N, C-alpha and C positions, 0 to 999 in steps of 0.2 A: 429824969429817967433818959434824960438825953446824954448827960454824963456818961453815967453807966454805959449805954448805947455803943458811944461814941469810944469809951474804953475797951470793951469786950471787942469790935472793930478792930482793932488795934491789937490788941492781943491775938487775934485769930488770925491777922496777916492783910486782910482785906486792905485797912487800913496804914500805909507805909513812910506818907510823906507828913510833913507839920503844914502844908497847906491845906490839904485834904481835910487834916485832922481839924483843924483851925474854922473850916468852911462849915463841915458837918456842926462844930460844933456851934456855929453862930448862927446857921438859918434853923428854927422851929418845926420840924417835921410834921410837928401837931395843927399847925397853921394851916396847912396844906390838905388835911384829912380830918375839919373838925367835927364828923361824924361821928368820928369813930372816937374811943375812949383813950387815955392817956398812957394809960398800960398796952394797948394797940397800937395806939402812934408808935411808941416805942422799942415795939418790941421787932427783933429783926426778920420779920414775915411779909410778903406783898400786903397788900390792902386792895382791893377789889372796888373801884369805884362807879364801875356801870355795866352792865351786861345787857345783850340783846332781848328779843323776844324769844330766843328760846334756851335762854337762862346760862349761855354762854360768855365769858368774860369778856369784855372790848376792852376797857380802858382799868388802871391800875395805877398805884402808887409801887414802885418796883422795892422788892427787897433791899434793905439797906447796904446789906454786906455785897450783893453786887453794884447797886449804885456806886457806893465806895470803888471796889474793884476798878470798873470802867472809867472812873477820873483817873485813877494811876494809872492808867492802861492811856487817856487822854494825854495826860503830862499837860494841863493848861497852864499858861504863865499869865501875870499882870500884863496887860496892853493887848492879848490876844483877841481877833473875831472868832465868834464861833458858831455854829450852825446846829440848832438840833434837828434831830427827825423825831419826831412824836412827846410833845406839849406833856400829856398824863397830868397830872395835879397842880403843875407849876415847881414842882418839887426842887427837881433836877436842874432847872432854869434857873432857879435861884442858889442855887448853889454853884452853878456856871458864874454867876453874875458878880458871887464873893469871890470867885477865882482869879476873875481877869481884872477886876476893880474898877475902876473909875475911867482909865484910859481903854478899855477894852469894851468888847462888844456882844451882846448874847442875843441870838434871834432862834425865835424855835416854831414851828410848822408842826402843825394836826389838821386833820382831815375831817373832824370831829366837830361841828360846832360847839357840843356843850362844852367839851373839853376846854378849846378856846375860851370861853367865857369862863369857865371855871379858873384855870390858870390865868387869867388878868386879873381876876376880882382880886383873887389871893395874892398876886404878884404884887398888883397895885395897894393891897392893906400890907402887905409888910413894907412899904416903901421902895421895891427893884422895881422904881419907873422906868430905868434904862432898858430894859430887856422889852424885844419887841415878841409881838404875838400873834402869829398868823395863821388864817385858816387856807388850807393848801393842802392838795396832795404830798405827800413827800417826798415821793419816786424823783418830782421835780424839783427839789429843793427848795431854794431863795435867793433868785441869781441877783436880786436889786442889793443885795448887800455884800455880795462873792469881793473878791477871792476872800476868803476863809482860810484860818490858820488852822483850826480844829474842825472838824465833824462828826458828830457822835450819834448813834441813830440807837432809839431807845425802844423800838419793836422790832419783831424777827422779820430778816427778812432774807430769801433766795436768790437776791443777785441784787449787785452792785453798779445798780443804772449810771449811764453818761452824766447826766448831770452833778451826781456829786464828785463825779470825776474834774469836772467842768470848773468846778466851783471850788474845789479844795486848791492853795496855793503850794506850787513847786516846795516839796520840804515839809508839807503841814503834814497832818494824820487824823484819819480815819479809825473811829471804833465803832463796828458794828456789831450785833449779833446774827451772823452768817449761819444759814444751815445748807450742809453738804448732804443730800441723802436724808435728811430728816433729822443729820446729828447738830446742833445748834451749840455753838460756840460764839464768844465775844472776841473779835479777832482785832488788834491794834496793829491797822496797815498804815505803814510811812510810805509816802508817792514821792517817788524820785523817778524822773526822765520819762514818764508816763507811763510807770509801773507802779501799782501799789503789795510791797512786800510785807509779811507779818515782821510785827515784834516781839508780842506775847500772843497767845493761846490760851481762851480761859474758858470750860463749861458752862452754859447757863441755859437758860428758857425763858423765854417772853412771847408774849400775845402776835400772832403774825399781823404783818404788815397789811391794810384794806388797800383800797381803789388801784389803779393801775402796777402796781409792786407785788400784788396780790399772787400767790402762788396755790394752788389747789392741792392740799394734803386729803387722804381717806383713812378710817377710822374701822378695822377689821375686828370682830368680837369671836374672840380665840377659841373659848370654849362657854356652851351654852351653859346658861343661868349662874354662871361668876362673871367677876366686874374686874374681866383679862381683856386687854385691848393692844392692838396692833397698829401705831397709827406711820403709814410709811406715803411717800408722794404718788401724786394722783396718776403719774403715768407709769406706773407699777401694777402690772397683775397682782391683787393679793386675795382676792375672793376664796381662791382654793384653799385658804389656811382657816377659812373660816369653819372653829372646831375641830381645829386641829389639835389640842391638849385633850380633848375627848377620848384619843387612842394613848395606845401604849408609845413609851419614848425611851431613846436610847443615851446615854451620858458619857461624854468621851472627857478623860481628866488631861493636864494639862499638866506642866511642870512650872509655870508659871505662876508668880507669888506676886500679891500687893498687899503693902502693908497695911494693918490696919488704918482705916480714913485717909488711905491715897487716895488721891484723884486719879480718876482712872479715865480722863477726857481725851486723854493720846490713845488710848486705847481703841475709843467708840471712834474716836476721828479715820484712824488707821481702819480699821472694818468699814465704816462707811465708805471708805476710799474704793478699799477692794471688793464689795459689792452692791452691784447695779440696788438687789431689792432688801439693803439695809432702811431698818425702820426702828423706832423705837417700842418698847413693849411696856407698858404700865399695869401696876396690880397695887393700887392705891391700898388695899385694905390687906396686902401681904396675902391674900390669896394666889398660890403661885405652882402649888402642886410640890412634887417631892425634893427638889432643891432650892435651896435658896438665891434667892436672884444678885446680881451683882449692884443694880441700884431699881432702887423700887419704882421712878415713874419712868425714867429714859432707858430703861434696860438694853444693850445692845440685842440684835436679832437680826435674821436673814430670811427673807421669802424667795423661793426659786419654784415656781409652777404651784404644785401641793407641798410641797415641802417646807417647813421651819426649824429653826434652830437658833436659839439664844442662848446668852452667855449667862451660868452661874458659878455659885462658889458654895465653897464652903471652909470651915477655919483648920488652920494647920499650925499647930506651934501659936505664934504673937502675929501671924499674918492671914490673907485668903490664896488658898487655890483657886485656879481660874480653870471652868469645866467648861464645854456646849453639852446642851441637851438638844436632841433631831426627835422630829416628829415628821408622818409623812411616808409614802412611798417608801423615797429613796432618803427619807430624814437622815439616819445614820450616816450617810457617805456625805450630806451638807456639813453636819454637826462634827467630821472630821477634817471637813476643807476648811473652815471657819477655826477649830481648834489649832489648825496648822498657822493659820494666819496670824493668830494669837501668839504663837511660839515665835513666827517670822519679827513679832512686832518688839516682841521680848528680846532678840536678840540685837535686832537695828535700833531701836528707840528708847533704850533705859541707859542710865549711869551719865547724865549729863548730857544728853542726845535726845531730839524731837522735831518735829515735824514743823518745815515753816513753808508756808505759802506765800505763792506770788501769783497776782490777778492781773491779765493784760484783756485790753478792750480787743472784743471781737471786731469793730469797724477800723479796728488799726489794721486789717491784713490777715493774714495768718498769724496768731499770734504764737512764740516761741514754746518753748518748753524744757531749758537748759538743767539735766541731771534731775529731770522730774520720778518719781517712784510713781506717782499717780496722776493724771489728768482727768478734771473735772467739767464739762461745758456747761455753761449756762445760758441765758438767753443772750445777755450783753456785754460776758467777759468771759473767759479761760481761765483756769484755776489750774495752778502747776504746783504740787507737792510734793516737797524732797525731804530727806534726811538730814539735819543739819545739828551741830554743836549748840548747844544751848545760848552761848555767849556769841558764837559769829556774828557778823555784822550781815546783814539782808544782803542779797545779791541776785 
């Protein structure tokens, strides 16, 4: 079953290197989730290991495809010193241990005592005694093992705190599921000259960080009696869209086309940068009204006051045509504006061109934003996002 999973991940493109393939073949995932069946352990699905008192998942074994994708982004080499934020079950730390080899080191930090205990026991049982498992707040990293060649974050983060910068070696790499106005992407940053510049950006979804790095969001019910929610940052005034879908709406279609199964994460990121009220619309059971959503769990949507607009799609030939449906007093006008940004993205960010993120520390003075198409301020950092050829060196 493990061999079949790895073979499928290789065929699907999540695994691209011989080193990640060897690590995932060598480390038995089922040993880290022994309560699960073997079929479940080797399915390409997330496995929840702990919930809070409200039933919300707070710890899990991540989906193997995103585990592999993030390890590829991290580009771990033998002998590297690696810091992991979020121990989970310990499975990812075991993979990192296999990648760094006997000359390297792996430290994994988790705020949850149960997760730390579970990870330590599973790693010891497998013979991964080189891995250091620490209970602590991931926002603070682990200074005792710094500097690190690689830092990987396996919980959703809203910001890039100072400790991660300070504990990362010059020329090192940081991979983190970074939220930009509720739009989450695994971003591989290279650290050079006091600036973190993205090398790759992959759509993802992780449980949010707890502790000092937590950042509150909000969920709004979009239609009474239907399982339709809109998740947006806590600072956004979103109550006006409660029940927005109960009224009539207007759809604006665009000439933008996506191939079947084409990654729409760059479009999502573009819209998240363009609209302060961007968020994720979810319809887990497919109940989304007259038009098909572009994505079931993290569909791009925007709120402005009592107006709400969300991205829809329809099959055209062998692809999907992008549209925007608007609700509310000025919902039609908002839909037109969101559709226009989708057209701008289509003109500026296709055919070998993508978005690149440069992160600057706020405490280093007024951070620059050279050639930035968008800027997004956060607590500790300022993000400058620009359009650049895919193969261009970060600068």
